[in-house]
MARKE-609079 format. One line per field, with one value per atom (N, C-alpha, C): residue number from 1; residue in one letter; y, x, z. Coordinates in steps of 0.02 Angstrom, whole numbers, plus 32768, in hexadecimal, padded with zeros to 4 digits. Layout:
BEGIN
i	NUM ...
aa	A ...
Y	Y ...
X	X ...
Z	Z ...
END
This chain:
BEGIN
i	1 1 1 2 2 2 3 3 3 4 4 4 5 5 5 6 6 6 7 7 7 8 8 8 9 9 9 10 10 10 11 11 11 12 12 12 13 13 13 14 14 14 15 15 15 16 16 16 17 17 17 18 18 18 19 19 19 20 20 20 21 21 21 22 22 22 23 23 23 24 24 24 25 25 25 26 26 26 27 27 27 28 28 28 29 29 29 30 30 30 31 31 31 32 32 32 33 33 33 34 34 34 35 35 35 36 36 36 37 37 37 38 38 38 39 39 39 40 40 40 41 41 41 42 42 42 43 43 43 44 44 44 45 45 45 46 46 46 47 47 47 48 48 48 49 49 49 50 50 50 51 51 51 52 52 52 53 53 53 54 54 54 55 55 55 56 56 56 57 57 57 58 58 58 59 59 59 60 60 60 61 61 61 62 62 62 63 63 63 64 64 64 65 65 65 66 66 66 67 67 67 68 68 68 69 69 69 70 70 70 71 71 71 72 72 72 73 73 73 74 74 74 75 75 75 76 76 76 77 77 77 78 78 78 79 79 79 80 80 80 81 81 81 82 82 82 83 83 83 84 84 84 85 85 85 86 86 86 87 87 87
aa	X X X X X X X X X X X X X X X X X X X X X X X X X X X X X X X X X X X X X X X X X X X X X X X X X X X X X X X X X X X X X X X X X X X X X X X X X X X X X X X X X X X X X X X X X X X X X X X X X X X X X X X X X X X X X X X X X X X X X X X X X X X X X X X X X X X X X X X X X X X X X X X X X X X X X X X X X X X X X X X X X X X X X X X X X X X X X X X X X X X X X X X X X X X X X X X X X X X X X X X X X X X X X X X X X X X X X X X X X X X X X X X X X X X X X X X X X X X X X X X X X X X X X X X X X X X X X X X X X X X X X
Y	7FC6 8001 803F 8068 80A7 80E2 8107 813C 817F 81B5 81F7 8202 821B 8223 826D 8298 82E0 830B 8342 8373 83B5 83DD 841E 8452 848F 84C5 84FF 851B 8555 8573 85B4 85D7 85CB 85C1 85B6 8571 853F 84FE 84D0 84A1 846F 842B 8403 83C2 838E 8355 831D 82E1 82BE 8284 8247 820E 81CE 8196 8163 8124 80EC 80BB 807D 8042 8018 7FDD 7F9E 7F65 7F27 7F22 7F37 7F36 7EEF 7EE1 7E9F 7E9B 7E5F 7E57 7E7E 7EA4 7ECD 7F10 7F1D 7F5F 7F94 7F7F 7FAF 7FCD 7FA3 7FBA 7FE7 7FD4 7FFA 803E 8042 8081 80AD 8091 80B7 80E2 80C1 80E4 8118 8109 8136 8172 8167 819F 81CB 81AD 81D3 81FC 81DF 8203 823D 8240 8279 82A9 829A 82C8 82B8 827E 826F 825C 826F 8256 821E 81E4 81A9 81A7 81A9 81A5 8161 8132 80ED 80BF 808B 8057 8014 7FEE 7FAB 7F75 7F38 7EFF 7F04 7F22 7F2A 7F6D 7FA2 7FE1 801A 8055 8091 80CD 80FC 813E 8174 81AC 81E0 8222 8257 829B 82C0 82E7 8312 835B 8385 83CD 83F3 841F 8445 848D 84BD 8505 8519 84F4 8507 84D6 84F5 84CE 84A3 84C0 849B 845C 8461 8429 83F2 8400 83CA 83A9 83D4 83B8 8386 839C 8370 832D 832C 82EE 82C6 82E4 82C4 82A1 82C5 82A6 826B 826E 8236 81FA 8207 81D1 81B2 81DC 81C4 8191 819D 8171 8130 8132 80F7 80D1 80EA 80C4 80E3 811E 813E 815D 8157 8172 8195 81BA 81D9 81A8 81AF 8182 8193 81CA 81E2 821B 8224 825C 829F 82CF 8311 8331 8348 836A 83B6 83D5 841C 8443 847D 84AE 84EC 8506 8544 854C 8579 8587 8554 8517 84E2 84C4 84B1 8494 8453
X	802A 7FFF 802E 8023 804D 8020 802A 7FFC 801E 7FFA 800D 7FEF 8011 7FF6 7FED 8011 800B 8028 8007 801C 800D 8044 8036 8069 8057 8085 807E 80B7 80B9 8100 8102 8141 816B 814C 8171 818C 8179 8191 8155 815A 8124 813D 8114 812A 80F6 8112 80E9 8106 80DA 80EE 80CB 80F0 80D9 80E1 80BA 80C3 80B4 80E0 80D5 80D9 80A7 80A3 808F 809D 808C 80A9 80E7 8107 811D 8121 8134 8181 819C 81E6 8203 8238 8259 823C 8200 81E1 8204 8219 823A 8278 82A3 82DE 82D0 829E 8289 826F 8245 822C 825F 8292 82C6 82E8 82FD 831D 82F0 82B4 8282 8278 826A 8258 8296 82CE 830B 831C 830F 831C 82F1 82B8 8289 8297 82C6 82D6 82BA 8294 8278 82AF 82A2 82CD 82A4 82C0 829C 82AB 8275 827E 826E 8259 8253 8254 8280 8281 827F 824A 8242 8247 823A 823E 8208 81CE 8198 8175 8198 8178 81AD 8196 81BE 8195 81B2 8193 81C7 81A9 81D9 81B5 81DF 81C6 81EE 81CC 81EB 81DA 820F 8203 8220 81F6 820B 81F4 8212 8201 81CE 81C5 8197 815C 8120 80E3 80DF 80F2 80EE 811D 8155 8184 8165 8148 812C 80EF 80C8 808E 80A6 80DD 80F9 810D 812E 8146 8107 80D4 8096 8077 8072 8055 807D 80BF 80EA 80DB 80D5 80C9 8082 8052 800F 8013 803D 8046 8066 808D 80AC 8082 8043 8013 8006 8020 8010 7FCA 7FAA 7F67 7F63 7F2C 7F22 7F05 7F1C 7F09 7EC5 7EAB 7E6C 7E7D 7EBF 7ED2 7EC6 7EB9 7EAA 7EE8 7EE1 7F1A 7F14 7F48 7F43 7F7C 7F6B 7F9B 7F88 7FB5 7FA5 7FD8 7FC9 7FF4 7FED 8004 7FFE 8044 8057 8095 808A
Z	8000 8001 8000 7FD0 7FC9 7FD2 8008 801D 8027 8011 8026 806D 809C 80DC 80F1 80D1 80DF 80A7 809B 806D 808C 809A 80B8 80A1 80AA 8096 80C5 80D9 8103 80FE 810A 8109 80C9 8091 8053 804B 8075 8071 806A 803C 8032 8043 8068 807F 8067 8050 803C 8062 8087 80AC 8090 8091 8076 80A7 80A1 80C6 809B 8099 8071 80A0 809D 80C5 809D 80BA 809A 8053 804A 8009 7FF7 7FB8 7F9E 7FA1 7FA0 7F9E 7F65 7F72 7F3E 7F35 7F4B 7F47 7F73 7FAF 7FDF 7FBB 7FA1 7F81 7F44 7F1D 7EE4 7EF8 7F2D 7F44 7F64 7F87 7FA4 7F6D 7F38 7EFF 7EE2 7ED4 7EB6 7EE3 7F22 7F4F 7F5C 7F69 7F74 7F35 7EFE 7EBD 7EB3 7ED5 7ED1 7F0C 7F36 7F6C 7FAF 7FB8 7FF4 8027 8068 80A0 80C2 80C1 80DC 8128 814F 8198 81B6 818D 81A3 8168 816E 813A 8160 8151 816F 813B 814E 811D 80E8 80FA 80C9 80C9 80E7 80ED 80EB 80D9 80D5 80E6 810A 8113 8100 80E5 80D3 80C9 80C4 80BC 8087 805F 802B 803E 803E 8049 800D 7FF0 7FB8 7FC1 7F9F 7FA5 7F71 7F3B 7F07 7F04 7F08 7F02 7EC6 7E8C 7E4D 7E4F 7E71 7E72 7E9F 7ED7 7EFF 7EDF 7EBA 7E95 7E5F 7E3E 7E08 7E24 7E5E 7E7E 7E94 7EB2 7EC7 7E8A 7E51 7E15 7DFD 7E01 7DEF 7E1C 7E5A 7E8A 7E7F 7E6C 7E5E 7E21 7DF2 7DB8 7DCF 7E07 7E22 7E55 7E5E 7E89 7ECD 7EDB 7F1A 7F19 7F51 7F5D 7F9F 7FAC 7FEC 801E 805C 8093 80B1 809D 80BE 80F1 80FD 8129 8105 812B 8110 80F3 80B5 8096 80A4 80BC 80CD 80AF 8094 807B 809D 80CA 80F0 8127 8154 818B 81C4 81B8 81EE 81F2 8230 823C 825D
END
Protein backbone atom coordinates (compact mmCIF):
# COMPACT_ATOMS: atom_id res chain seq x y z
CA UNK A 1 0.00 0.00 0.00
CA UNK A 2 1.52 3.32 -1.10
CA UNK A 3 -0.07 6.32 0.58
CA UNK A 4 0.25 10.08 0.77
CA UNK A 5 -0.22 10.95 4.44
CA UNK A 6 0.22 14.72 4.51
CA UNK A 7 0.58 17.67 2.17
CA UNK A 8 1.08 21.08 3.71
CA UNK A 9 2.64 24.41 3.01
CA UNK A 10 3.73 27.29 5.19
CA UNK A 11 6.44 29.93 5.28
CA UNK A 12 7.35 29.23 1.64
CA UNK A 13 8.04 25.54 2.25
CA UNK A 14 5.82 22.71 0.99
CA UNK A 15 5.91 19.25 2.54
CA UNK A 16 4.68 15.93 1.20
CA UNK A 17 4.76 12.87 3.45
CA UNK A 18 4.33 9.27 2.36
CA UNK A 19 3.90 5.88 4.00
CA UNK A 20 4.28 2.53 2.26
CA UNK A 21 3.29 -0.72 3.97
CA UNK A 22 2.81 -4.36 3.06
CA UNK A 23 5.26 -4.05 0.18
CA UNK A 24 6.17 -7.05 -1.95
CA UNK A 25 9.71 -8.50 -1.97
CA UNK A 26 12.02 -6.16 -3.88
CA UNK A 27 9.63 -3.20 -3.71
CA UNK A 28 11.39 -1.62 -0.70
CA UNK A 29 14.71 -1.38 -2.56
CA UNK A 30 12.98 -0.12 -5.69
CA UNK A 31 11.10 2.58 -3.77
CA UNK A 32 14.20 3.67 -1.84
CA UNK A 33 15.93 4.55 -5.11
CA UNK A 34 12.86 6.20 -6.60
CA UNK A 35 12.00 8.28 -3.54
CA UNK A 36 15.56 9.36 -2.78
CA UNK A 37 15.95 10.29 -6.46
CA UNK A 38 12.98 12.64 -6.06
CA UNK A 39 14.54 14.24 -2.96
CA UNK A 40 12.66 12.42 -0.19
CA UNK A 41 14.30 11.99 3.21
CA UNK A 42 13.36 8.52 4.41
CA UNK A 43 12.76 8.43 8.15
CA UNK A 44 11.86 4.73 8.39
CA UNK A 45 12.84 1.72 6.30
CA UNK A 46 11.56 -1.70 7.34
CA UNK A 47 11.49 -5.10 5.69
CA UNK A 48 8.17 -4.30 3.99
CA UNK A 49 7.56 -0.62 4.73
CA UNK A 50 8.93 2.91 4.23
CA UNK A 51 8.05 6.37 5.52
CA UNK A 52 9.45 9.61 4.22
CA UNK A 53 9.08 13.34 3.74
CA UNK A 54 9.83 15.73 0.89
CA UNK A 55 10.30 19.47 1.47
CA UNK A 56 10.47 21.88 -1.46
CA UNK A 57 10.28 25.67 -1.82
CA UNK A 58 8.16 25.74 -4.99
CA UNK A 59 4.54 24.61 -5.02
CA UNK A 60 4.77 23.56 -8.69
CA UNK A 61 7.73 21.31 -7.94
CA UNK A 62 6.01 19.42 -5.14
CA UNK A 63 2.83 19.02 -7.24
CA UNK A 64 4.97 17.59 -10.07
CA UNK A 65 6.49 15.00 -7.70
CA UNK A 66 3.03 14.15 -6.29
CA UNK A 67 1.72 13.57 -9.81
CA UNK A 68 4.70 11.31 -10.61
CA UNK A 69 4.00 9.28 -7.48
CA UNK A 70 0.31 8.99 -8.39
CA UNK A 71 1.41 7.37 -11.67
CA UNK A 72 3.46 4.93 -9.55
CA UNK A 73 0.39 3.93 -7.53
CA UNK A 74 0.35 6.35 -4.59
CA UNK A 75 -3.08 7.42 -3.29
CA UNK A 76 -4.45 9.48 -0.41
CA UNK A 77 -4.95 7.71 2.90
CA UNK A 78 -8.06 9.67 3.81
CA UNK A 79 -6.03 12.06 5.94
CA UNK A 80 -6.85 15.71 5.43
CA UNK A 81 -4.61 17.52 2.98
CA UNK A 82 -3.76 21.03 4.11
CA UNK A 83 -2.00 23.95 2.48
CA UNK A 84 -1.83 26.92 4.79
CA UNK A 85 -0.22 28.30 7.92
CA UNK A 86 -0.02 25.03 9.84
CA UNK A 87 3.01 23.44 11.43
